[in-house]
N, C-alpha and C positions, 0 to 999 in steps of 0.2 A: 936779509944780509946787508943791505945798504945802511942799516942803522948800527951796524957793528962798531963802526969807528966814531959814532956820535955819542956824546955824553948824556947819560940818563939824567933827567931832572930830579934833583933831590930837595929843592925848595922852590917856592913861588915868591915873586916880588910884586907887591901891590902898587899900582901906579895912579889910582884914582885922584888922590889929593896931592901928588908930587908936584904938579904944575902950579899949585896955588901959592907957593912960597911962604911969605910972612902971614898970609891969611890962615895958615894951618893952626897957629897958636890961638887965633880968635875963634876958629871952629872948635878947637879943643875946649876952650872955656864955655862956649855955648852948649856943645853936646854934653859936657860934664854936668852942667847945671840941669839940663833937661833930663839926663839919666838919673841923677840923684833925686830930682823931684818925682820922677816916675817910680823909682824904688820906694821912696817914702810914701807915695800915694797908694801903691799896691800893698805895702806893709800895713797901712791904716785900714784898707779895705778887708784884707784877710783877717787881721786881728779883731776888727769889729764883728765880722761874720762869726768868728769862732767864739767870742766872748758874750755876744748878745743872743739869748735864746730865741728872741722874736724873729731872728733872721735864719733860724735853723729850718729853712724850707728849701725845696728843690731848686727854685730860681736862684737863691743866694748861694746854694751849694755849687751850682755850675759857675756862678760869678766868681766865687773864691778859687775854683779850679782854673778858670780863665785867667785870673790875676796872677796865679802862680806860674801858669804856662807862659804868659807874656814876660814875666820877670826872668824866667829861665831862658827864653828865646833871646832877649836882649843881652843877657849875660854871655851868651855864646859869641855874640858879634861885637857889641859896643866896647867892652874893656880893651880888646885887642885893637880896635879902631882908634881908641883914645891914645893908647901907647904909640901906635904908628904915626899919629899926627905930630908927635914930638920927636920921633926917631928919624935918624938920617936914612937908615935902610929899613924899608917896610917889608919884611919878609916873614914867611911862615914855612915850616917844614912840610914835606910831601905828606907825611903821616898826620901832622897837625891839620893840614888842609882837608884831608879825608874825614878826620874826626869832626871838624867844624861843619863840613857839609852834611854829614850824617845827623849831627845834633840839631842843626837848624831845620833840616827837612823833617826830622821826626817831630819836632815841636810845632813847626808850621803846618804840617799835614794833620796832626792831631787837633790843632786849632780849628781847621776847616770842619772836621767831623764833630767837634765840640759845639760849634755854632749851629750845626744841624740838630744836635741833641737839645740845645737851648730853644730852637724853633719848635721842636716837638713838645717841649715842656710848656711853652706858651699856648700851643694848640690844645693840649689837654686841659690847661687851666681855664681857658675861655670856652671851649666847646664841650667839655665834660667836667664841669667844676665839682659836681657831687661825688665823682669818683676820683678826683685829682690826687688825694692823699694815697688812695689804694693803687692807682696806676703809676704814680711817681714815687713809690716808696724808696727807702734808702738803698735796698738791694738793686732796684731798677736803675737808680741814678749811678751807683757804682758800676753797674754793668755797662751803661752807656759810655761812661768815662773810660773804662777798661777797653771797650771796643774801639773807641776813638784812638786811644794810645796804640792798640795792636795794629790798626790800619796804618797809622803814622809810622810805626816801627818797620812794618813790612815794606812800605813804599820807600822809606829812607834807605833801608838795607839794599833793595834792588837797585835803586838809582846810584847810590854811592859805589857799590860793587861794580856796576856797569861802567861808570865814568873812570874809576881809578884802576881798572884792569886794562884800559887803553894805553898804548905806548906814548910816553912823553919824552921826546928826544930833542926837540927844537927849542923854541923860546920858553922862558919861564916867567915872562912879564905879564902879569894879570891886570887887565884894565878894569879893576873893581876894587872895593875896599874889604871884601870878604870872599870866601870860596863858594860862590854861587855856581849853579849848574852850567849855564851857557858860557860864561867867561872861562871856566876851566876846560869845558869841552872844546872850546875854540883853540886851545893850545895843544890838543892831542895831535900827535903826528899822523894818526890815521883813525878815522871813525867812519862807521858804516851808516847807511840809511836806516838800518834796523835799530841802531843805537838811538838815533833821533826819534824814530817812531815809538820806541818803548818809552822814552822820556815824555813824549807828547801824550801817549795813551794814558800813562800814569797821572800826568797832569790833568787830563780830562776826568779821570776817576776821582782824583782828590778835590777838584774844584767844581766840576759840573754835577756829579752825582749828589753831593751834599746840598748844592744850590737848588737842584730839582726837588729834593726832599723838603727844603725850606719853602720853596714856592708852593708845593702842595699843602704844607701846613698853613701858609698864609692865605691861600685861596679859601680854605675851610674857615680860618679865623675871620676874614673879611665877610664871608657869608653869614657867620654867626653874629658879627657886630651889626650888620645891616638889619638884622631882625630885632635889635634892641629898640624899643619905641622912642625913648627920649634921646635928644641930641647930647645932653650932658652925660648920659650913661654910655653912649657910643664913644664920646671923647675920652672919658676916663678909662674905658676898656682898651681902646687903641693906644692910649699913652703908655700902657704897660709894655707895648711892643715897639714903640718908636725908637728907643735906644738900641735895641737888637737890630732893627732895620738899618740904622745909620752905620753900625759897626759892620754889618754884612756887606753893605754897599762899598765901603772903603776896602775891606779885606779882599773880597772877590774881584773888585775892580782892579786894584793894583796887582794882585797875583795873576789874574787872567792876562793882563797886559804884558807881564814879564814872561810867563811860562807857557802861554797858549799861542804864541806866535811862531811862524816858521823861523828856523835858525838863520836863514838868509836875511831876515829883517832885523837881526840883532843890532842894536846901537848901544855902545858902551856908555856914552855920556848920558843918553836918555835913561837907560836902565839904572845907572848909578843914582840919578836924581830921584827916580821912583823908589829905589831901594832905601835911600836915606829916609824918605817919607814913611815907607812901609815898616822899616826896622826901628826907627827912633821916634818919629812923631805920632804914629798910630798908637803904639803902646802908651804914649803919654795922654792922648785924648780919650782912649777907651775907658779908663777908670772914671774920668770926669763925666763922660757921656752916660755910663751905666749907673754910677753910684752917687757922685757928689751932687747931681741934680735930682736925686730921688728922695722924696720927702721921708719915706719910711726908713731909708738908710741914714739920712741926716739925723733923724730922731734917735735911732739906735746908736749913732756915733756920739751924740750928746750924752746919752745914758752911760755909755761905756767910759767916756772921759770923766763924767761925774763920779762914777764908781771907782775909777782908777785914782782920781785925786783924793777921794775919801780914804782909800787904802794907804796912800802915801802919807797923808796927814795923820 
């Protein structure tokens, strides 16, 4: 009853970059260039994988899906952030905030399970190479991607419904640059211990379970690599996993820091900095880590460019 005379929140105002003043235009230019470069790089990766038959393998299938996922993930957050950097009032509607949270949770959670699927792919390729094509057929790959998306959808649906069914009657000032879980949860007029517990448990499910599956895969992989007699052979085999390991470290490190801490330890400035790295810089580096340093991919890219130029001429 005490909320009856209070105004319901109909929009949220982002405050993360408001204190930067004139630096916002510089950040706009930097983030825009990074975003455009990331879009171009991912477009090149997906196009090359689709057009070059030599890359029609499970590993590159997952890489193509990963590139599409990261492109969609940044599309949910970055364009709105770029507009806000030039806008006087940096606001988003209540419904828009809910849609943004659901979308980035769906894509981010699916990303975690997709990385686990890619770890399984590397395990089969190294530990059971003779049955690799059989075990990682097109139907299996599609099933793993579908399962990753289903898990992401369920987790995103539960968390978004839980957060936005809470009452919002007080402040609408969000100390962040997008509708992340804890910054929005902090504005709720009332939230229970159960709400925090559900978010934490789902965070464990999304981050720890896939990470454990990846660790099991890599324990088997390392065991198989150590049995290879030549050091050159061990290096070549392990190099096929190095890119995946780097991306895993960055993804799970940043996400665990943000989502697996008690809410009492939440720091808006700290989390904003980590989120900028996680949502803008990581999708920029991942394509370069996975593809542009890969000799097989670079050869395929050269073939694709040659074929395309011949068709144009």
